[in-house]
MARBA-3410 file (N, C-alpha, C, O; in Angstrom, 1 decimal):
248
0.8,-1.2,0.0,0.0,0.0,0.0,0.8,1.3,0.0,0.3,2.3,-0.2 ~ 2.2,1.1,0.2,3.0,2.3,0.3,3.0,3.1,-1.0,3.0,4.3,-1.0 ~ 3.0,2.4,-2.2,3.0,3.1,-3.4,1.9,4.0,-3.7,2.0,4.9,-4.4 ~ 0.7,3.6,-3.1,-0.5,4.4,-3.3,-0.4,5.8,-2.7,-1.1,6.7,-3.0 ~ 0.4,5.9,-1.6,0.5,7.1,-0.9,1.0,8.3,-1.7,1.0,9.4,-1.3
1.5,8.0,-2.9,2.0,9.0,-3.8,0.9,10.0,-4.2,1.1,11.1,-4.6 ~ -0.4,9.6,-4.1,-1.5,10.5,-4.2,-1.6,11.3,-3.0,-2.2,10.9,-2.0 ~ -1.0,12.6,-3.1,-0.9,13.4,-1.9,-2.2,13.6,-1.1,-2.2,13.4,0.1 ~ -3.2,14.1,-1.9,-4.5,14.5,-1.2,-5.1,13.3,-0.5,-5.5,13.3,0.7 ~ -5.2,12.1,-1.3,-5.8,10.9,-0.7,-5.0,10.4,0.5,-5.5,10.0,1.5
-3.7,10.4,0.3,-2.8,9.9,1.3,-2.9,10.6,2.6,-2.9,10.0,3.7 ~ -2.9,12.0,2.6,-3.0,12.7,3.8,-4.3,12.5,4.5,-4.3,12.4,5.8 ~ -5.4,12.4,3.8,-6.7,12.1,4.5,-6.7,10.7,5.1,-7.3,10.5,6.2 ~ -6.2,9.7,4.4,-6.2,8.4,4.9,-5.4,8.2,6.1,-5.8,7.6,7.1 ~ -4.2,8.8,6.1,-3.3,8.7,7.2,-3.9,9.3,8.5,-3.5,8.9,9.6
-4.8,10.2,8.3,-5.4,10.9,9.5,-6.3,9.9,10.2,-6.6,10.1,11.4 ~ -6.7,8.8,9.6,-7.5,7.8,10.2,-6.7,6.6,10.8,-7.3,5.7,11.3 ~ -5.4,6.7,10.7,-4.6,5.5,11.1,-4.8,5.2,12.6,-4.9,4.0,12.9 ~ -4.8,6.2,13.4,-4.9,6.0,14.9,-6.2,5.2,15.2,-6.2,4.3,16.1 ~ -7.3,5.6,14.6,-8.6,4.9,14.9,-8.5,3.5,14.3,-9.1,2.6,14.9
-7.8,3.3,13.2,-7.7,1.9,12.7,-6.9,1.0,13.6,-7.2,-0.2,13.8 ~ -5.8,1.6,14.1,-4.9,0.9,15.0,-5.7,0.4,16.2,-5.5,-0.7,16.7 ~ -6.6,1.2,16.7,-7.4,0.8,17.9,-8.4,-0.3,17.6,-8.8,-1.1,18.5 ~ -8.9,-0.3,16.3,-9.9,-1.3,16.0,-9.3,-2.6,15.4,-10.1,-3.6,15.3 ~ -8.0,-2.6,15.1,-7.4,-3.8,14.5,-6.0,-4.0,15.1,-5.2,-3.1,15.1
-5.8,-5.2,15.7,-4.5,-5.4,16.4,-3.4,-5.9,15.5,-2.3,-5.9,15.9 ~ -3.8,-6.5,14.3,-2.7,-7.1,13.5,-2.3,-6.1,12.4,-3.1,-5.3,11.9 ~ -1.0,-6.1,12.1,-0.5,-5.2,11.1,-1.2,-5.4,9.7,-1.4,-4.4,9.0 ~ -1.5,-6.6,9.4,-2.2,-6.9,8.1,-3.5,-6.3,8.1,-4.0,-5.7,7.1 ~ -4.2,-6.3,9.2,-5.6,-5.6,9.3,-5.5,-4.1,9.1,-6.3,-3.5,8.4
-4.5,-3.5,9.7,-4.3,-2.1,9.6,-3.9,-1.7,8.1,-4.5,-0.8,7.6 ~ -3.1,-2.5,7.5,-2.7,-2.3,6.1,-3.9,-2.4,5.2,-4.0,-1.5,4.3 ~ -4.7,-3.4,5.4,-5.9,-3.5,4.5,-6.9,-2.3,4.7,-7.5,-1.9,3.8 ~ -7.0,-1.9,6.0,-7.9,-0.8,6.3,-7.4,0.5,5.6,-8.2,1.3,5.0 ~ -6.1,0.7,5.6,-5.5,1.9,4.9,-5.7,1.8,3.4,-6.0,2.8,2.7
-5.5,0.6,2.9,-5.8,0.3,1.5,-7.2,0.7,1.0,-7.4,1.4,0.0 ~ -8.2,0.3,1.9,-9.5,0.6,1.5,-9.8,2.1,1.6,-10.5,2.7,0.8 ~ -9.2,2.8,2.6,-9.4,4.2,2.8,-8.8,5.0,1.6,-9.4,5.9,1.1 ~ -7.6,4.6,1.2,-6.9,5.2,0.1,-7.7,5.0,-1.2,-7.8,5.9,-2.0 ~ -8.2,3.8,-1.4,-8.9,3.5,-2.7,-10.2,4.3,-2.7,-10.5,4.9,-3.8
-10.9,4.5,-1.6,-12.1,5.3,-1.5,-11.8,6.7,-1.9,-12.5,7.4,-2.6 ~ -10.7,7.3,-1.2,-10.4,8.7,-1.5,-9.9,8.9,-2.9,-10.1,10.0,-3.5 ~ -9.2,7.9,-3.5,-8.7,8.0,-4.8,-9.9,8.1,-5.8,-9.9,8.9,-6.8 ~ -10.9,7.3,-5.6,-12.1,7.3,-6.4,-12.8,8.6,-6.3,-13.2,9.2,-7.3 ~ -12.9,9.2,-5.1,-13.6,10.5,-4.9,-12.8,11.6,-5.6,-13.4,12.5,-6.2
-11.5,11.5,-5.4,-10.6,12.5,-6.1,-10.7,12.5,-7.6,-10.7,13.5,-8.2 ~ -10.7,11.3,-8.1,-10.8,11.1,-9.6,-12.1,11.6,-10.1,-12.2,12.1,-11.2 ~ -13.2,11.5,-9.3,-14.5,11.9,-9.8,-14.8,13.4,-9.5,-15.9,13.8,-9.8 ~ -13.9,14.1,-8.9,-14.1,15.5,-8.6,-13.4,16.3,-9.7,-12.2,16.2,-10.0 ~ -14.1,17.2,-10.3,-13.5,18.1,-11.4,-12.9,19.3,-10.8,-13.3,19.8,-9.7
-11.9,19.9,-11.5,-11.3,21.1,-11.0,-11.4,22.2,-12.1,-10.9,22.0,-13.2 ~ -12.1,23.3,-11.7,-12.3,24.4,-12.6,-11.4,25.6,-12.2,-11.6,26.1,-11.1 ~ -10.6,26.1,-13.0,-9.7,27.2,-12.6,-10.1,28.5,-13.3,-10.2,28.5,-14.6 ~ -10.3,29.5,-12.5,-10.7,30.8,-13.1,-9.5,31.7,-13.2,-8.8,31.9,-12.2 ~ -9.2,32.2,-14.4,-8.1,33.0,-14.6,-8.5,34.3,-15.3,-9.6,34.4,-15.9
-7.8,35.4,-15.1,-8.1,36.7,-15.7,-7.4,37.8,-15.0,-6.8,37.6,-13.9 ~ -7.3,38.9,-15.6,-6.6,40.1,-14.9,-7.4,40.6,-13.8,-8.6,40.2,-13.6 ~ -6.8,41.5,-13.0,-7.5,42.1,-11.9,-8.7,42.9,-12.4,-8.7,43.5,-13.5 ~ -9.8,42.9,-11.7,-11.1,43.5,-12.0,-11.8,43.0,-13.2,-12.7,43.6,-13.8 ~ -11.5,41.7,-13.6,-12.1,41.1,-14.7,-13.5,40.5,-14.4,-14.3,40.3,-15.3
-13.7,40.2,-13.1,-15.0,39.7,-12.7,-14.9,38.2,-12.2,-15.9,37.6,-12.1 ~ -13.7,37.7,-12.0,-13.6,36.3,-11.5,-14.3,36.1,-10.2,-15.0,35.1,-10.0 ~ -14.0,37.0,-9.2,-14.6,36.8,-7.9,-16.1,37.0,-7.9,-16.8,36.4,-7.1 ~ -16.6,37.8,-8.8,-18.1,38.0,-9.0,-18.7,36.7,-9.5,-19.7,36.2,-9.0 ~ -18.0,36.1,-10.5,-18.4,34.8,-11.0,-18.4,33.7,-9.9,-19.3,32.9,-9.8
-17.3,33.8,-9.1,-17.2,32.8,-8.0,-18.4,33.0,-7.0,-18.9,32.0,-6.5 ~ -18.7,34.2,-6.7,-19.8,34.5,-5.8,-21.1,34.0,-6.3,-22.0,33.5,-5.6 ~ -21.3,34.0,-7.6,-22.5,33.5,-8.2,-22.6,32.0,-8.1,-23.7,31.4,-7.9 ~ -21.5,31.3,-8.3,-21.4,29.9,-8.1,-21.8,29.5,-6.7,-22.6,28.6,-6.4 ~ -21.2,30.3,-5.7,-21.5,30.0,-4.3,-23.0,30.2,-4.0,-23.6,29.5,-3.2
-23.6,31.3,-4.6,-25.0,31.6,-4.3,-25.9,30.5,-4.9,-26.9,30.2,-4.2 ~ -25.6,30.0,-6.0,-26.5,29.0,-6.7,-26.2,27.6,-6.4,-27.1,26.7,-6.4 ~ -25.0,27.2,-6.0,-24.6,25.8,-5.9,-24.0,25.4,-4.6,-23.4,24.3,-4.6 ~ -24.1,26.2,-3.6,-23.6,25.7,-2.3,-24.7,26.0,-1.2,-25.6,26.8,-1.4 ~ -24.6,25.2,-0.1,-25.6,25.3,0.9,-25.4,26.6,1.8,-26.3,27.1,2.4
-24.1,27.1,1.8,-23.8,28.3,2.6,-24.1,29.6,1.9,-24.2,30.6,2.5 ~ -24.2,29.5,0.6,-24.5,30.8,-0.2,-23.4,31.8,-0.1,-22.2,31.4,-0.1 ~ -23.7,33.0,0.1,-22.7,34.1,0.2,-22.3,34.4,1.6,-21.5,35.3,1.9 ~ -22.8,33.6,2.6,-22.4,33.8,4.0,-23.2,34.9,4.6,-24.3,35.3,4.1 ~ -22.7,35.5,5.7,-23.4,36.5,6.4,-23.3,37.9,5.7,-22.2,38.3,5.4
-24.5,38.5,5.3,-24.4,39.8,4.6,-23.6,40.9,5.3,-23.0,41.7,4.7 ~ -23.7,40.8,6.7,-23.0,41.9,7.5,-21.5,41.9,7.3,-20.8,42.9,7.5 ~ -21.0,40.7,6.9,-19.5,40.6,6.7,-19.0,41.4,5.5,-17.8,41.6,5.3 ~ -20.0,41.9,4.6,-19.6,42.6,3.4,-19.7,44.1,3.6,-19.4,44.9,2.7 ~ -20.2,44.5,4.8,-20.5,46.0,5.0,-19.2,46.8,4.8,-19.2,47.8,4.1
-18.1,46.4,5.4,-16.9,47.2,5.4,-16.3,47.3,4.0,-15.8,48.3,3.6 ~ -16.4,46.2,3.2,-15.9,46.2,1.9,-16.7,47.1,1.0,-16.1,47.8,0.2 ~ -18.0,47.2,1.2,-18.9,48.1,0.4,-18.5,49.5,0.8,-18.4,50.4,-0.1 ~ -18.3,49.8,2.1,-17.9,51.1,2.5,-16.6,51.5,1.9,-16.5,52.7,1.4 ~ -15.6,50.6,1.9,-14.3,50.9,1.3,-14.4,51.2,-0.2,-13.7,52.1,-0.7
-15.3,50.5,-0.9,-15.5,50.7,-2.3,-16.0,52.1,-2.5,-15.6,52.8,-3.5 ~ -17.0,52.6,-1.7,-17.6,53.9,-1.9,-16.5,55.0,-1.6,-16.4,55.9,-2.4 ~ -15.8,54.9,-0.5,-14.9,55.9,-0.1,-13.7,56.0,-1.1,-13.3,57.1,-1.5 ~ -13.2,54.8,-1.5,-12.1,54.8,-2.5,-12.5,55.3,-3.8,-11.8,56.1,-4.4 ~ -13.7,54.9,-4.3,-14.2,55.4,-5.6,-14.5,56.9,-5.6,-14.1,57.6,-6.5
-15.1,57.4,-4.6,-15.5,58.8,-4.5,-14.2,59.7,-4.4,-14.2,60.7,-5.0 ~ -13.3,59.3,-3.6,-12.0,60.0,-3.5,-11.3,60.1,-4.8,-10.8,61.2,-5.1 ~ -11.2,59.0,-5.5,-10.5,59.0,-6.8,-11.2,60.0,-7.8,-10.5,60.8,-8.4 ~ -12.5,59.9,-7.9,-13.3,60.7,-8.8,-13.2,62.2,-8.4,-13.0,63.1,-9.2 ~ -13.4,62.5,-7.1,-13.4,63.9,-6.6,-12.0,64.5,-6.8,-11.9,65.7,-7.1
-11.0,63.8,-6.6,-9.6,64.3,-6.8,-9.4,64.6,-8.2,-8.7,65.6,-8.6 ~ -9.9,63.8,-9.1,-9.8,64.0,-10.5,-10.5,65.3,-10.9,-10.1,66.0,-11.8 ~ -11.7,65.5,-10.3,-12.5,66.7,-10.6,-11.7,67.9,-10.2,-11.7,68.9,-10.9 ~ -11.1,67.9,-9.0,-10.3,69.0,-8.6,-9.1,69.3,-9.5,-8.7,70.5,-9.7 ~ -8.5,68.3,-10.0,-7.3,68.5,-10.9,-7.7,68.9,-12.3,-6.9,69.6,-13.0
-8.9,68.5,-12.8,-9.2,68.8,-14.2,-10.2,69.9,-14.4,-10.4,70.4,-15.5 ~ -10.9,70.4,-13.4,-11.9,71.4,-13.5,-11.6,72.6,-12.7,-11.6,72.6,-11.4 ~ -11.3,73.7,-13.4,-10.9,74.9,-12.7,-12.0,75.6,-12.0,-11.9,76.5,-11.1 ~ -13.3,75.2,-12.3,-14.5,75.8,-11.8,-14.9,75.2,-10.4,-15.9,75.5,-9.9 ~ -14.2,74.2,-10.0,-14.5,73.5,-8.7,-14.5,74.5,-7.6,-13.6,75.3,-7.4
-15.6,74.5,-6.7,-15.7,75.5,-5.7,-14.8,75.2,-4.5,-14.3,74.0,-4.3 ~ -14.5,76.2,-3.7,-13.7,76.0,-2.5,-14.4,75.0,-1.5,-13.7,74.2,-0.8 ~ -15.7,75.0,-1.4,-16.4,74.1,-0.6,-16.2,72.7,-1.0,-15.9,71.8,-0.1 ~ -16.2,72.4,-2.3,-16.0,71.1,-2.8,-14.6,70.6,-2.5,-14.4,69.5,-2.1 ~ -13.6,71.5,-2.7,-12.2,71.1,-2.4,-12.0,70.8,-0.9,-11.3,69.9,-0.5
-12.7,71.6,0.0,-12.6,71.3,1.4,-13.2,70.0,1.8,-12.7,69.3,2.6 ~ -14.3,69.6,1.1,-15.0,68.3,1.4,-14.1,67.2,0.9,-14.0,66.1,1.5 ~ -13.4,67.4,-0.2,-12.5,66.4,-0.7,-11.3,66.2,0.3,-10.9,65.0,0.5 ~ -10.8,67.3,0.8,-9.7,67.2,1.8,-10.2,66.5,3.1,-9.5,65.7,3.7 ~ -11.4,66.7,3.5,-12.0,66.1,4.6,-12.2,64.6,4.4,-11.9,63.8,5.3
-12.6,64.2,3.2,-12.7,62.8,2.8,-11.4,62.1,2.8,-11.2,61.0,3.3 ~ -10.4,62.8,2.3,-9.0,62.3,2.2,-8.5,62.0,3.6,-7.8,61.0,3.8 ~ -8.8,62.9,4.5,-8.3,62.8,5.9,-8.8,61.6,6.6,-8.2,61.0,7.4 ~ -10.1,61.2,6.2,-10.8,60.1,6.9,-11.0,58.9,6.0,-11.9,58.2,6.2 ~ -10.2,58.8,5.0,-10.3,57.7,4.1,-10.3,56.3,4.7,-10.8,55.4,4.1
-9.6,56.2,5.8,-9.5,54.8,6.4,-10.7,54.5,7.4,-10.7,53.4,7.9 ~ -11.6,55.4,7.5,-12.8,55.2,8.3,-13.9,54.5,7.4,-13.5,53.9,6.4 ~ -15.1,54.5,7.9,-16.2,53.9,7.1,-17.3,54.9,6.9,-17.3,56.0,7.5 ~ -18.3,54.6,6.1,-19.3,55.6,5.7,-20.2,55.9,6.9,-21.0,56.8,6.8 ~ -20.2,55.1,7.9,-21.0,55.4,9.1,-20.3,56.2,10.2,-20.9,56.5,11.2
-19.1,56.7,9.9,-18.4,57.5,10.8,-18.8,59.0,10.7,-18.9,59.5,9.5 ~ -19.0,59.6,11.8,-19.4,61.0,11.8,-18.1,61.9,11.9,-17.2,61.7,12.7 ~ -18.0,62.9,11.0,-16.9,63.8,11.0,-17.4,65.3,11.0,-18.6,65.5,10.8 ~ -16.5,66.2,11.3,-16.9,67.6,11.4,-16.6,68.3,10.1,-15.4,68.3,9.7 ~ -17.6,68.9,9.5,-17.4,69.7,8.3,-17.6,71.2,8.6,-18.5,71.5,9.4
-16.8,72.0,8.0,-16.9,73.4,8.2,-18.2,74.0,7.8,-18.7,74.9,8.4 ~ -18.8,73.4,6.7,-20.0,73.9,6.2,-21.3,73.2,6.8,-22.3,73.8,7.0 ~ -21.2,71.9,7.0,-22.3,71.1,7.4,-22.3,70.7,8.9,-23.3,70.2,9.4 ~ -21.2,71.0,9.6,-21.1,70.5,11.0,-20.9,69.0,11.0,-20.1,68.5,10.2 ~ -21.5,68.3,12.0,-21.3,66.9,12.0,-22.0,66.2,10.9,-23.2,66.5,10.6
-21.3,65.3,10.2,-21.9,64.7,9.0,-21.2,63.3,8.8,-20.0,63.1,9.1 ~ -22.0,62.3,8.4,-21.5,61.0,8.1,-20.7,61.0,6.9,-21.0,61.8,5.9 ~ -19.6,60.2,6.8,-18.8,60.2,5.6,-19.6,59.8,4.4,-19.4,60.2,3.3 ~ -20.6,58.9,4.6,-21.5,58.5,3.5,-22.3,59.7,3.0,-22.5,59.8,1.8 ~ -22.8,60.5,3.9,-23.5,61.7,3.5,-22.6,62.7,2.8,-23.0,63.4,1.9
-21.3,62.8,3.3,-20.4,63.7,2.6,-20.1,63.2,1.2,-20.0,64.0,0.3 ~ -20.0,61.9,1.0,-19.9,61.4,-0.4,-21.1,61.7,-1.2,-20.9,62.0,-2.4 ~ -22.3,61.7,-0.6,-23.5,62.1,-1.4,-23.4,63.5,-1.8,-23.9,63.9,-2.9 ~ -22.9,64.4,-0.9,-22.8,65.8,-1.2,-21.9,66.0,-2.4,-22.1,66.8,-3.3 ~ -20.8,65.3,-2.4,-19.8,65.4,-3.5,-20.5,64.8,-4.8,-20.2,65.4,-5.9
-21.2,63.8,-4.7,-21.8,63.1,-5.8,-22.8,64.0,-6.5,-23.1,64.0,-7.7 ~ -23.5,64.9,-5.7,-24.5,65.8,-6.3,-23.8,66.9,-7.1,-24.5,67.6,-7.9 ~ -22.5,67.1,-7.0,-21.8,68.2,-7.7,-21.7,67.8,-9.2,-21.4,66.7,-9.6 ~ -22.0,68.8,-10.0,-21.9,68.7,-11.5,-20.4,68.3,-11.9,-20.2,67.6,-12.8 ~ -19.5,68.9,-11.2,-18.1,68.7,-11.5,-17.7,67.3,-11.2,-16.9,66.7,-12.0
-18.2,66.7,-10.1,-17.8,65.3,-9.8,-18.5,64.4,-10.8,-17.9,63.4,-11.2 ~ -19.8,64.6,-11.1,-20.5,63.8,-12.1,-19.7,63.8,-13.4,-19.6,62.8,-14.1 ~ -19.2,65.0,-13.8,-18.5,65.1,-15.1,-17.2,64.3,-15.0,-16.8,63.6,-15.9 ~ -16.5,64.4,-13.9,-15.3,63.7,-13.7,-15.5,62.2,-13.7,-14.7,61.5,-14.2 ~ -16.6,61.8,-13.2,-16.9,60.3,-13.2,-17.1,59.8,-14.6,-16.6,58.8,-14.9
-17.8,60.6,-15.4,-18.1,60.2,-16.8,-16.7,60.1,-17.5,-16.6,59.2,-18.4 ~ -15.8,61.0,-17.3,-14.6,61.1,-18.0,-13.5,60.0,-17.5,-12.6,59.7,-18.2 ~ -13.7,59.6,-16.3,-12.7,58.6,-15.7,-13.3,57.3,-15.3,-12.7,56.5,-14.6 ~ -14.5,57.0,-15.8,-15.2,55.8,-15.4,-14.4,54.5,-15.6,-14.4,53.6,-14.7 ~ -13.7,54.4,-16.7,-12.9,53.2,-17.0,-11.8,53.0,-16.0,-11.4,51.8,-15.8
-11.3,54.0,-15.3,-10.2,53.9,-14.4,-10.7,53.7,-12.9,-9.9,53.5,-12.0 ~ -12.0,53.8,-12.7,-12.6,53.7,-11.4,-12.9,52.2,-11.2,-13.8,51.7,-11.9 ~ -12.2,51.5,-10.4,-12.3,50.0,-10.3,-13.5,49.6,-9.5,-13.8,48.4,-9.5 ~ -14.2,50.4,-8.9,-15.4,50.0,-8.0,-16.7,50.6,-8.7,-16.6,51.6,-9.4 ~ -17.8,49.9,-8.4,-19.1,50.3,-9.0,-19.7,51.5,-8.2,-20.7,51.4,-7.6
-19.0,52.6,-8.3,-19.4,53.8,-7.5,-20.8,54.3,-7.8,-21.6,54.5,-6.9 ~ -21.2,54.3,-9.1,-22.5,54.8,-9.4,-23.6,53.9,-8.9,-24.7,54.4,-8.5 ~ -23.4,52.6,-8.9,-24.4,51.7,-8.4,-24.6,51.9,-6.9,-25.8,52.0,-6.5 ~ -23.6,52.1,-6.1,-23.8,52.3,-4.7,-24.3,53.7,-4.4,-25.1,53.9,-3.4 ~ -23.9,54.7,-5.1,-24.3,56.1,-4.9,-25.8,56.3,-5.1,-26.5,57.1,-4.5
-26.4,55.5,-6.0,-27.8,55.5,-6.2,-28.6,55.0,-5.0,-29.8,55.3,-4.9 ~ -27.9,54.3,-4.1,-28.6,53.7,-3.0,-28.0,54.2,-1.7,-28.1,53.6,-0.6 ~ -27.2,55.3,-1.7,-26.5,55.8,-0.6,-27.3,56.1,0.7,-26.9,55.9,1.8 ~ -28.6,56.5,0.5,-29.4,56.8,1.6,-29.7,55.5,2.4,-29.9,55.6,3.6 ~ -29.9,54.4,1.7,-30.1,53.1,2.4,-28.8,52.6,3.0,-28.8,52.1,4.1
-27.7,52.8,2.3,-26.4,52.2,2.8,-25.9,52.9,4.0,-25.2,52.3,4.8 ~ -26.2,54.2,4.2,-25.7,54.9,5.4,-26.5,54.7,6.7,-26.2,55.2,7.7 ~ -27.6,53.9,6.6,-28.4,53.6,7.8,-27.6,52.7,8.7,-27.0,51.8,8.2 ~ -27.7,52.9,10.0,-27.0,52.1,10.9,-27.4,50.6,10.9,-26.6,49.8,11.2 ~ -28.6,50.4,10.5,-29.1,49.0,10.5,-29.0,48.3,9.1,-29.5,47.3,8.8
-28.2,49.0,8.2,-28.1,48.5,6.8,-27.5,47.1,6.8,-26.5,46.8,7.4 ~ -28.2,46.2,6.0,-27.7,44.9,5.8,-27.6,44.7,4.2,-28.6,44.8,3.6 ~ -26.4,44.4,3.7,-26.2,44.3,2.3,-27.2,43.3,1.6,-27.4,42.2,2.1 ~ -27.7,43.7,0.5,-28.6,42.8,-0.3,-27.7,41.9,-1.2,-26.4,42.1,-1.3 ~ -28.3,40.9,-1.8,-27.5,40.0,-2.7,-26.9,40.8,-3.8,-25.7,40.6,-4.2
-27.6,41.8,-4.4,-27.1,42.6,-5.4,-25.9,43.5,-4.9,-24.9,43.6,-5.7 ~ -26.0,44.0,-3.7,-24.9,44.8,-3.2,-23.6,43.9,-3.0,-22.5,44.4,-3.3 ~ -23.8,42.7,-2.6,-22.7,41.8,-2.4,-22.0,41.4,-3.7,-20.8,41.3,-3.9 ~ -22.9,41.1,-4.7,-22.3,40.7,-6.0,-21.6,41.9,-6.7,-20.6,41.6,-7.5 ~ -21.9,43.1,-6.4,-21.3,44.2,-7.0,-20.0,44.6,-6.3,-19.1,45.3,-6.9
-19.8,44.3,-5.0,-18.7,44.8,-4.3,-17.4,44.2,-4.9,-17.2,43.1,-5.2 ~ -16.4,45.1,-4.9,-15.1,44.8,-5.5,-14.2,44.4,-4.3,-13.9,45.2,-3.4 ~ -13.7,43.1,-4.3,-12.7,42.6,-3.3,-11.6,42.0,-4.0,-11.7,41.1,-4.8 ~ -10.4,42.5,-3.7,-9.2,42.0,-4.4,-8.9,40.6,-3.8,-8.8,40.4,-2.6 ~ -8.6,39.6,-4.8,-8.2,38.3,-4.4,-6.7,38.1,-4.3,-6.0,38.5,-5.2
-6.2,37.6,-3.2,-4.8,37.3,-3.0,-4.7,35.8,-2.8,-5.4,35.2,-2.0 ~ -3.7,35.2,-3.4,-3.5,33.8,-3.3,-4.6,33.1,-4.1,-4.9,33.5,-5.2 ~ -5.1,32.0,-3.5,-6.2,31.3,-4.2,-7.3,30.9,-3.3,-7.1,30.7,-2.1 ~ -8.5,31.0,-3.8,-9.7,30.6,-3.0,-10.4,29.5,-3.7,-10.7,29.6,-4.9 ~ -10.6,28.4,-3.0,-11.3,27.2,-3.6,-12.7,27.0,-3.0,-12.8,27.0,-1.8
-13.6,26.8,-3.8,-15.0,26.6,-3.4,-15.5,25.3,-4.0,-15.6,25.2,-5.2 ~ -15.9,24.3,-3.2,-16.4,23.1,-3.7,-17.9,23.2,-3.9,-18.7,23.7,-3.0 ~ -18.4,22.8,-5.1,-19.8,22.9,-5.4,-20.3,21.6,-6.0,-19.5,20.8,-6.4 ~ -21.6,21.4,-5.9,-22.2,20.2,-6.4,-23.1,20.6,-7.5,-24.2,21.3,-7.3 ~ -22.8,20.2,-8.8,-23.6,20.6,-9.9,-24.1,19.4,-10.6,-23.4,18.7,-11.2
-25.4,19.2,-10.6,-26.1,18.1,-11.2,-25.4,16.7,-10.9,-25.2,15.9,-11.7 ~ -25.1,16.6,-9.6,-24.5,15.4,-9.1,-23.0,15.3,-9.2,-22.4,14.3,-8.8 ~ -22.4,16.3,-9.8,-20.9,16.2,-10.0,-20.3,17.2,-9.1,-20.7,18.4,-9.0 ~ -19.2,16.7,-8.4,-18.5,17.6,-7.5,-17.4,18.4,-8.3,-16.7,17.8,-9.1 ~ -17.4,19.7,-8.1,-16.5,20.5,-8.8,-15.8,21.5,-7.8,-16.4,22.1,-7.0
-14.5,21.5,-7.8,-13.7,22.4,-7.0,-13.4,23.6,-7.9,-12.6,23.5,-8.9 ~ -14.0,24.8,-7.6,-13.7,26.0,-8.4,-12.6,26.8,-7.7,-12.8,27.2,-6.5 ~ -11.6,27.1,-8.4,-10.4,27.8,-7.9,-10.3,29.2,-8.5,-10.2,29.4,-9.7 ~ -10.4,30.2,-7.6,-10.2,31.6,-8.0,-8.9,32.1,-7.6,-8.6,32.1,-6.4 ~ -8.1,32.6,-8.5,-6.7,33.1,-8.2,-6.6,34.6,-8.4,-7.3,35.1,-9.3
-5.7,35.2,-7.7,-5.6,36.7,-7.8,-5.2,37.0,-9.2,-4.3,36.4,-9.9 ~ -5.7,38.1,-9.8,-5.4,38.5,-11.1,-4.5,39.7,-11.2,-4.1,40.1,-12.4 ~ -4.1,40.3,-10.1,-3.1,41.4,-10.2,-1.8,40.9,-10.7,-1.4,39.7,-10.6 ~ -1.0,41.8,-11.3,0.3,41.4,-11.9,1.2,40.6,-11.0,1.8,39.6,-11.4 ~ 1.3,41.0,-9.8,2.2,40.3,-8.8,1.6,39.0,-8.4,2.4,38.2,-7.8
0.4,38.7,-8.7,-0.2,37.4,-8.3,-0.1,36.4,-9.5,-0.3,35.2,-9.2 ~ 0.1,36.8,-10.7,0.0,35.9,-11.8,1.2,34.9,-11.9,1.0,33.8,-12.4 ~ 2.3,35.2,-11.2,3.4,34.2,-11.2,3.0,33.0,-10.4,3.6,31.9,-10.5 ~ 1.9,33.1,-9.6,1.5,32.0,-8.7,0.5,31.0,-9.5,0.2,30.0,-9.0 ~ 0.0,31.5,-10.7,-1.0,30.7,-11.4,-0.5,29.3,-11.7,-1.3,28.3,-11.6
0.8,29.1,-12.1,1.3,27.8,-12.5,1.1,26.8,-11.5,1.0,25.6,-11.8 ~ 1.2,27.2,-10.2,1.1,26.2,-9.1,-0.3,25.6,-9.0,-0.5,24.6,-8.3 ~ -1.3,26.1,-9.7,-2.7,25.6,-9.6,-3.1,24.9,-10.8,-4.3,24.5,-10.9 ~ -2.2,24.6,-11.8,-2.6,23.9,-13.0,-2.6,22.4,-12.8,-3.1,21.7,-13.7 ~ -2.1,21.9,-11.7,-2.1,20.4,-11.5,-3.5,19.9,-11.4,-4.4,20.3,-10.7
-3.8,18.8,-12.3,-5.1,18.1,-12.3,-6.3,19.0,-12.6,-7.4,18.8,-12.2 ~ -6.0,20.1,-13.4,-7.1,20.9,-13.9,-8.0,20.3,-14.9,-7.4,19.7,-15.9 ~ -9.3,20.3,-14.8,-10.2,19.7,-15.8,-10.5,20.8,-16.9,-10.5,20.4,-18.0 ~ -10.7,22.0,-16.5,-11.0,23.1,-17.4,-10.5,24.4,-16.9,-10.5,24.6,-15.7 ~ -10.2,25.3,-17.8,-9.8,26.7,-17.4,-10.8,27.7,-18.0,-11.1,27.6,-19.2
-11.3,28.6,-17.2,-12.2,29.6,-17.7,-11.4,31.0,-17.6,-11.1,31.4,-16.5 ~ -11.2,31.6,-18.7,-10.5,32.9,-18.7,-11.5,34.0,-18.8,-12.2,34.1,-19.8 ~ -11.6,34.8,-17.7,-12.6,35.8,-17.6,-12.1,37.2,-18.1,-11.0,37.6,-17.7 ~ -12.9,37.8,-18.9,-12.5,39.1,-19.4,-13.6,40.1,-19.1,-14.8,39.8,-19.4 ~ -13.3,41.3,-18.6,-14.3,42.3,-18.4,-14.8,42.9,-19.7,-14.1,43.1,-20.7
-16.1,43.2,-19.7,-16.7,43.8,-20.9,-16.2,45.2,-21.2,-16.4,45.8,-22.3 ~ -15.6,45.8,-20.1,-15.0,47.2,-20.3,-13.7,47.2,-21.0,-13.3,48.2,-21.5 ~ -13.1,46.0,-21.1,-11.7,45.9,-21.8,-11.9,45.9,-23.3,-10.9,45.8,-24.0
END
């Protein structure tokens, strides 16, 4: 049975059961046969499990596709909605700051009030949209409401249209619902979760069951510094899906 241990995944799982086998069988031959059966079972399961590898550049939509697989084909779905709140907040603050700074750089007609609001947002960029800050014009204001004030500006709207392709987050989608998002009791909807931009580092594997077939779907980081790691995930791949954004 030693030669079969070359199957790394099956071997590791089977060896984990050795202690229980030892207690149930006093003879070495009995232990060996028990391990043989466990390895054979794991080998069949591994052989019948497909591996789907998602590849693509950063912001191409791999993680969104992965979330849709989880939603449709796993018992856990997308997990707890509240766990996405902070990521959604970061998307809004990051996107708004990028667009507002572009407006200040490209539009000479930007008002002093707008510039002051941009500086206030920049100062608190590491906070969340539910954080209250002091504004010279508005007094105490939530960062989410401050983003809304900026979004109402014609200069910011123009800057967004001109720089939309370089804004990595779905800013317009969230700003249309900002009044709901800034509520203290806000719980992200499925649509909010599917839209949120979260950078993948390393690899994330999600096992799904599709029409009776087990599939391990692997999502790997698409940023330039992550691509050198792709080669390590090609082992035993059944199929590769290369994801491309429609904006490209």
